[in-house]
C-alpha angles and dihedrals in degrees: 000000000000092000089054092055091048091050091052090049092052092049091050091050091051090048091052092048090049090051092048093051089064095053135069090239089064090068088066103030100047096055090048091050090047090052090049092051091047090050090050091051090049091051092049093048094049095051120087105269123234088219135019115286092249095057117120131172135020115343136171127217131181123217121194127204138159115277110259092192115078091197095056115119130204113262090218104050109002096244120131111292118236099178135042118209113203115197120199125190111196142169106241132200119185090345093305119115107231104168129031108222101176140343140175147154131250118192113210139171127237092261092061100041094103 
């Protein structure tokens, strides 16, 4: 469902650009939009990437943090969880995640971290 909405948004943007090209306003608006897109690309390329710059396609990464919930239990053994692993499956273009495909959290104890 999310992909469908994104596809509709892309089609609408292209339709607006096509309409602007045929007007005098487009001579002002399109260069400003192009500069905005170029600035956005520069910002994305200067930030530390989640993946290498040559990465394309669906990828999964795992982020670990301390468990903020004192009542969380380990999914493996039922003891109190000390760490939360967050997994994120994303569609990546040039090392930049563009679409979130799936995510979730797994509370685990120190014994099951490895």
